N, C-alpha and C positions, 0 to 999 in steps of 0.2 A: 418769922414771916413779916414782911414789911406792911405797914399800914398804908394801903393804897390811897386813902383819902388824904392823909398827911403829905404823902409823896406828890400827889396831884396838886395840892395847894402850894407846896413849896416850889414846884416846877413853874406854876403859873406866876407866882410872885417874882421868881428869877427872870422869867421871860419878859414880864412887864418892865422890870428895871432895865434890862438890856435894851429893849426897844426904845424906852424913854431916853436913856443916855445916848443911844445911837442917833435918834431924831434930833436931839438937842445939839449934839456936836457935829452933825452932818454938814452944816454950812461952813464950819471951821475947817473941814477937810478939803476945801477947795483952794487953800492957799497955794501960792506959787503959780508956775505956768500951767494952765489947765490942760495943755496938750502934752505935758511931761509930768504926769503925776508921780511916777516912781522916782524916788530920791528927793522928792520935794521937801521933806522934813529936814534933811541934811543941808540942802541948798538954802532953806530959809534961815538956818542957824549959822552956816559957815560960808555961804556964797557958792558960786558955780565954777571956781577956778580949776578944781580937780577935773571936772567934766570937760571944760573947754580946752584946757591945755594938755591934759594927760589921759583923757578918755577913761577916767576912773569914776565909777559910780558907787554910791552908798545907798542901798535900798532897805527900807523897813517893811515888814509885813506882819499880819496877825490874822489868825483864824479863831473865832469863837463860835461854838455850836451849842444849841439847845436841842435836846433829844428826848423823845418819849415813845415807849412802845405800848402795845395794847394789852400788856399783862405785867404783873409784878416781876421784878428781876431780883434774883438771889444776890444781894450785895456782898455777902460774905464768902463768895466763891474764891476770891483772891484777897490778899492782905489789904487792910484798911478799906474793905468793901468796894473795890473798884475793879473794872474789867470783867470780861467774860459774859456779863449780862447781855451785851450787844455784840459779842464776838461770835462768829466771824462776820455776820451779816452787816454789821455797822461799819466794817472797814476800820478806819482810824478813829471813828466815833465809838468810844468804848463803853460809855456809861450813860445812863439817863441823867437828866438835869442839865444844868448849865456848866459847860466845860471850856477852859482855855486849851484848845487843841495845841496852839503854838503861837509864839511871837518870836520873830527872828530878824536878823540883820545880815545882809549880803554886802561885802566889799569886793568889787570886781573891776576888771579892766576889759574894755572892748567887747569882742564877741564871746568872752567868757561870762558876760552878764546874761541873765535870762533873755532869750531871743524875743525881740519885739517890745522890750520894756525900757531899754535905755538908749542903745546906740544902733545905728545902721550896721549891717554886717560888713566886715572888712576883709572878707574872703569868700570863696565859692564853695566851701565845705564847712558846715557847722557841725562840730563834734556832737555825736549822739543823736543828731536831729536830722540833717538832710543835706544832700548836694543842692547847690543853687545854680541858677543860670548865671552866665557871665564868664569872661576869660579867666585864666589862671593868673594870680598875682605873681609878681617877680621878686618879692621880698619875704624873708622869714619874719613872722609876726609871733610874738610871745605875749599872750594874754593870761590872766589868772583870776581865781575867785576863792574867797573864803566865806563860809556861812556858819553863823552861830544860831542856835535854835533852842528855845526853851518852852516847855509845855507838857501836856499830858501825853502826847504822842512822841515825846523825845526818846522814850525807851525804844521805839521802833527804828529810830534813825541813829542809835548808838552803834559804834563799831567795837566788836569784841576785841579786847586787848589794847584798846586805845582810849576811848572815852566812856567805857562802861564802869564808871567810878562807884566805889562802895559808899562814899560819903553821902550820896543822894539816893541810895537804894530804896529807902523807905518813903521817899517823897513821891507825891502824886505827880507833880510837875518836875521835869528833869531837864538839865542842860546837856546839849549834844553839839559837837562840832561836825556838822553833817557833810560839809564839803570843804576840801582844800586841794586845789589842783592847778597845774599849768596846762594851758590850752595853746598848743603851738601849731602854727600854719607853716607848711613847707611847700615851696614852689617846685615840686617835682611831679612828673607825669602831667595829668590834667589838673592837679591840685590835691593836697593831702593835709590831714590834720593828725596830731598826736595829743592825746589826753593822758596826763600822768598825775597820779595822786589818789585822793579819795573822792568819789563822786556818786551821785544818785544813779540808780540803774536806768538804762534806756529801754529795757525789755518791756514790750507790751504797749498798749494804748495809754494806760494810766501809769504815771511815773511819780517819783517822789518830789519833783520840783514843787515849790510852795505856791507859786503864782498861777492863776488861771488865765488863759489856758496853759497846759493842755487838758487838765482834768475838768470835764464838763459837769460832773456831779460831785456833791460833797461827800457822799458815801463812795466806797470803792467796790470793784468787782471781786468775785471769788478768784478769778484769774490773778488779780493783783496780790491777793493774800497767799498765793502759791508760788510766788517768784521772789528773787532776792530784792532787797530794798536798796542796797549799796554795794559798791565794789571798791577795792583798793588794788591798784595795778596800773596797767597801761592799755589804752584803747586807740587803735589807729583807724583811719577812714580815708579811702582813696577814691577820688572821683574818676569815673570811667570816661574815656574819650569817645563819648557817644554823640552822634549827630544831633544837635538840638531839636531838629524836627521830630526825632524819635523819643525825646524826653531827656531826663537827667538821671544818672544812676551812679551808685557808689557801692564799694565793698568795704567792710570793716572787720578787723581782727583784734582780739584782745587777750591778754594774759592777766589773770587776777588771782587774789588769794581766795580763801573760803568765803562762802556767803556771809556778808555783813561782818567781816572779820579782817583783822590786819595780818593774820598768820595763815599758814598752810595746814594746820591741824597736826595731829600726832601720827606716829606709825608710818604707814605708807605715804601719807601726805601728798603733796604735789599741787600744782596750780590748777585753776579752772581756765577753760578756753572759751572765748566768745567769738561768734561770727554774726555778721549782719549784711544783708543785701537790701538795697533800697532803690526804688524807682519812682520818679515823679513825672507826670505828664508835662508836655511842653509848656502848658499854661499854668502849671503848679497846682491845678485843681484836684488832681487825683494822686494819692500817695499809696504805695504798696511797700510793705516791709516784711522781711523774714529775719528773725533774731533768735539766736540760740545760745545756750551756755551748757558746757559739759565739764564735769570734774568729779572729785572724790567726795562722797557724802558721808564718809565715816568720821565719827567723833568730832563734829563741829557744833556741839551743844553750846548754847549761850550759858555763861557762868551765872551762878546765883550766890547770894550772900545769906547765910543762916543767922537770923537774929531772933533770939528768944524762941527758938524752935520753929520759926517760920522761914521758908525759903523765899527771898525776894529776888526776882529776875533782874540782872544787871543790864541786859540789852545785848544786841548783836546775836550772832549765831544763826542757825537755820531753823525753819519750821518743821523740817523732816529729820527726825532723830534716829540715827542708825549707828550701832556700835559693834565692832568685831573684837572677839577675844584675842585674835592674833594680828590685829591691826591690818587686816586685808583691805585692799582698795574696794570701796563700795560705790559703784557707778551711780551718778545722778545727772539727769538731763532735763532741761526745760526748753521748749521751743515755741515761738509765737509767730503767727501770721496775722498781720493787721492791714486794714484798708480804710482809707477815708476818701470821701469824694464830695466836693462842693458842688452840689447839683445846681444851685442858683446862688445869688448873692445872699439869700436869706436862709437857705437850707443846706446843712452839713450832715452827711450820712457817714456812719462809722460801723466797722465790723472787726471782730477779733476772735481768733481761735488759739487754743493753747493745748499742748500735750507735754506731760512731764512723767518722769520715771525715777524711782529711788530703789536701788537694790537693798534688800533686807540684810540685817546683821544677825549675829547669833547670840546676842546678849540683850536682856531686857531689864536694865537697872531701874527704869521708870515705867509706869503703866502704859505710857503712850510711845515707848520706843518701838521702832519698826523691826520685826523679825521675819518678814517675808517681802518678796518683791512687790512693789506697789506702784500703780499707775494712777494718774489724775489728769483730767482733760475736760474741755468744754468749749463753749462759744458764746459770744454775746454780740448784740447789735443794737443800734439805736440811731437817734437823730437829734439835732439841735436846730431850732427854727426861730428866726427873729420875727416876733409879732409886730413890734413897733420899735422905734429907736430906743436903744438901751434896755429892751425887755426881750428875753429869749425863753422859750419853753423847750424841754427835752424829755425824751422817753428812752429807756433802755430795757431790753429783755435779755436775760442770761440763763444759761443752763450750765451746770458744772457737776462733774462726777469725781469723787475721791473714793476709789474702789474699796480701800481698806481703812479709810479714815487715817491716812498716814500723816496728814497735817496736824500738828499739835493743837491748832485752833479747833479742829473737829473732834479729835479723840478726847481732848480735855474737857469737853462739855457733854460727852456721853454718846456721840454718834459712833456707829460701827461700820460706816461706809454707805455709799448710796448716791443718789442724785439730789441736787437742789435746783429749784427754779425760782427766779426772782424777776419782778417787774418794778421799775423805778420811774417815777415821774417827777420832774423838777421844773422850777421857774427861776430864772435869773434876772435880777433887776439891778442895773448899774445906777445906783442912786446918784453917784458922782464918779469922777475919775478915780476917787480914792476909796470908794465903798461899793461892794457887791453884796447883795442880799439874796440868798438862795433857799427858799422853802422847798422841801423834798419829802415825798412819800415813797417808801420801799416795802413791798410785800414779798415775803419769802415762804416757800413751801419745800419741805424736806421729805424725800421718799427713800427710806432706807431703814436699817436696823438701828435701834437705840433712838436717841433724840438729839437734834442739833440745837434747839432753842430751849432755854430754861430746863436744865438737865434733871430737875426734880428734887434737888437738895432743899433742905430747910422747910419742908412741907409744901413746896410749890409744885404745882402740877406740871409734869413734863409736857412739852408741846412740839408739834411738828410744823408749825407755821408761826409767822410773826409779822405784824404790821408795825413799821417804824416810821416815825415822823422826825425830821431834822430841819432846824432852822439855822442856817449857816451865815455868818457875817465875816466877810473877808475885807481886811483893811490894807491898803497900800500907801506907803508914805516915804 
């Protein structure tokens, strides 16, 4: 059992060091054009010729989080004492203490760069994001992006069969090539885009993109942990010829490999199919989205490396593990409905609902493999309000049900299915154009069989609630 006093002292020391270093270096983060913070580091070293002449940006980013829960965490539940202590309620924040969630680099061109961070849109359809006002362009545009990402959450962004390397299986911080794609605009119909390659999922409100927005909170929702993180394949989006007075709309279709994987699995195999319908109000203040993915959920486990009798996950694969002895097709579906509305210049309202289904297999090689049909669903809503310039507050309430604890993040910590309710409160302070500080409190309550928080190993008391505090630092350079 951990010594809570020592853990608390260590956490406080780490936090003091982080705050001291951040405050000391904050003035230095204002180098370059203050109105163009993203890519400022590269411009300071090599100039802005790539941006001016070729619309190519080089963006750096980093997330560092300090986290603490209201009870001791079983550090030995996973190899090297990491993970599961704050899963799944912590989202990508896996463990207590000070953690390098990630540091990354994006090299991108034009509209393939994170929207709103580098260049003005050069089209009326942004892939994965939105149709835009404006006429159809008359030229084919080929943009692209490549992202390298290193840190504790690199394992979540690895792609099975591609960058799930064995050489860093035992490392706490891992390298992943999270995105590499072509983003092509086609002057057909009212305007269209084609995304080809490996890319973060667009499903739901909270997505894998590193820069804020779109993620208003440093922790993620249970809906986020029940959906794919990445896709490899092709995604199209077609703007509809709607009268601008009625808004702006698009339809999207995609064909991808298995969840977080470069292949189509074994046996029955086959691609997954994505669909998206999007509508924006004429003034772009209200956004409505329906997004779904359907495919084969059979045998898309993430691989593991056995080292000294311990299985180290390599990354990629699905959270829902189902296996058929005859390689039968096992249906898996996830669908989201999301809505955002800018009520005023200060107030943004958000809503998300999700429904998912995994057909059960007939084999149980692992304790958390699914052998019966399982559904998972829920809803969450919240707001973000600007108190004063550069300071926002936000609140989110969520309810989520995993009827049979099909998600490995649930069954792996001792839950047997049930409901979870969570309330999150956050404050965001843009210290400068290069630094965002977000303190956050998240309180979760589980109502079901077994236990979702601190499963009771190593002499710890199993719990059905948890209070989590996170102090997140996001750097853009």
